[in-house]
C-alpha positions in Angstrom: 141.6 94.5 -82.6 142.5 95.5 -78.9 142.0 93.2 -75.9 140.0 95.8 -74.2 137.6 96.3 -77.6 137.3 92.6 -77.7 136.3 92.2 -74.1 133.7 95.0 -74.5 132.3 93.2 -77.4 132.1 90.3 -75.8 130.5 91.8 -72.4 127.9 93.3 -75.0 127.1 90.2 -76.8 126.8 88.2 -73.8 124.5 90.8 -72.1 122.2 90.6 -75.6 122.1 86.9 -75.3 121.2 86.9 -72.0 118.5 89.1 -72.5 117.2 87.7 -75.7 117.0 84.4 -73.5 115.4 86.3 -71.0 112.7 87.7 -73.5 112.5 84.6 -75.2 111.5 82.7 -72.1 109.8 84.6 -70.0 108.4 87.7 -71.7 106.9 85.6 -74.5 105.1 83.4 -71.9 103.7 86.7 -70.4 102.8 87.8 -74.1 100.5 84.6 -74.6 99.0 85.4 -71.5 98.1 88.8 -72.4 96.9 87.8 -75.5 94.5 85.0 -74.2 90.8 86.6 -74.7 92.0 89.4 -76.7 91.2 90.7 -80.1 94.4 88.8 -81.2 93.4 85.8 -79.6 92.7 83.8 -82.8 96.1 84.7 -84.2 98.0 84.2 -80.9 99.7 80.8 -82.1 101.4 82.2 -85.4 102.3 85.9 -83.3 104.0 83.9 -80.8 105.9 81.6 -83.2 107.2 84.5 -85.3 108.3 86.3 -82.1 110.3 83.3 -80.9 112.0 82.6 -84.4 112.8 86.2 -84.8 114.8 86.4 -81.3 116.1 83.2 -82.7 117.7 84.7 -85.9 118.7 87.5 -83.1 120.6 84.8 -81.3 122.4 83.2 -84.3 123.8 86.5 -85.2 124.8 87.0 -81.9 126.9 83.9 -81.9 128.3 84.3 -85.2 129.7 87.7 -84.5 131.0 86.1 -81.5 132.8 83.4 -83.4 133.9 85.9 -86.0 135.5 88.0 -83.0 137.5 84.9 -82.0 139.0 84.5 -85.4 139.8 88.7 -85.4 141.2 88.2 -82.4 143.4 85.2 -83.4 144.4 86.6 -86.9 142.7 84.2 -89.0 139.3 86.1 -90.1 140.9 86.4 -93.5 140.3 82.6 -94.0 137.6 80.5 -96.0 136.4 79.3 -92.0 135.1 83.1 -91.8 132.7 82.5 -95.0 130.6 80.0 -92.9 129.9 82.6 -89.9 129.1 85.3 -92.9 126.8 82.9 -94.8 124.6 82.2 -91.7 124.1 86.0 -90.7 123.3 86.5 -94.2 120.5 84.0 -93.7 119.8 84.9 -90.1 119.1 88.5 -91.3 117.1 87.3 -94.4 114.9 84.9 -92.3 114.6 87.7 -89.7 113.4 90.2 -92.9 110.7 87.4 -93.8 109.6 86.8 -90.3 109.0 90.7 -89.7 106.9 90.6 -93.0 105.1 87.3 -91.9 103.8 89.2 -88.6 102.7 91.8 -90.5 101.0 89.5 -92.8 99.3 87.7 -90.1 98.3 91.2 -88.4 97.0 92.8 -91.5 93.2 91.1 -91.4 90.5 93.0 -89.4 90.9 95.9 -87.2 92.7 94.7 -84.4 95.8 96.4 -85.2 95.9 99.6 -87.4 97.0 99.5 -91.1 99.9 102.0 -90.0 101.2 99.1 -87.7 101.4 96.9 -90.7 102.8 99.3 -93.4 105.4 100.1 -90.5 106.2 96.3 -90.1 106.7 96.3 -93.8 109.2 99.0 -93.8 111.0 97.3 -90.8 111.2 94.2 -92.9 112.8 96.2 -95.6 115.1 97.8 -93.6 116.3 94.2 -92.4 116.5 92.6 -95.7 119.0 95.8 -96.7 121.0 94.5 -93.9 121.6 91.6 -95.2 122.3 92.7 -98.4 124.8 95.0 -96.8 126.4 91.9 -95.2 126.4 90.3 -98.4 128.7 93.2 -100.0 131.2 92.9 -96.9 131.0 89.2 -97.3 132.4 90.2 -101.0 134.9 92.6 -99.4 136.2 89.3 -97.2 136.4 87.4 -100.2 138.4 90.2 -101.9 140.9 90.2 -98.6 141.2 86.4 -98.7 142.3 86.5 -102.1 144.4 89.0 -101.6 145.8 87.2 -98.4 146.6 84.1 -100.3 148.3 86.3 -103.3 150.2 88.0 -100.5 151.5 84.5 -99.1 152.3 82.9 -102.6 154.4 86.1 -103.5 156.4 86.0 -100.0 157.0 82.5 -100.6 158.3 83.3 -103.9 160.4 86.2 -102.7 161.8 84.0 -100.1 163.0 81.3 -102.5 164.7 84.1 -104.1 166.7 85.2 -101.5 
């Protein structure tokens, strides 16, 4: 991966992380104030908790991608250390899918939110879970690449011994 690509990706990750911190602090506080006295006032705490935790899952993914980019830059992404970050990303996407589903469950009762919005949240939850499954497939590809890297290193050592 080239230096420009790494720098561009890092800039995007920093911007996304800064934006998520802004949303998590200031915008959630404004959302809490807006919900006070409204039709969803009785469900304010679970909604805000789900939003904050959802943003936390996105931040977790951003940090793990940062670490994986560092591993790519150093040339050691095909190692057992990469699996830790990939597992966290899979867990974060799964948690995000569950949080979106939980938001739909919280918003479903009553007529404060249209049924189509709740159905849309169910679809979004399914899509986020699909991303977790895609990352799981990519994890399997990483496992195969690591196994091939180990095998190639072993064969290189044998060849060096023969020569």
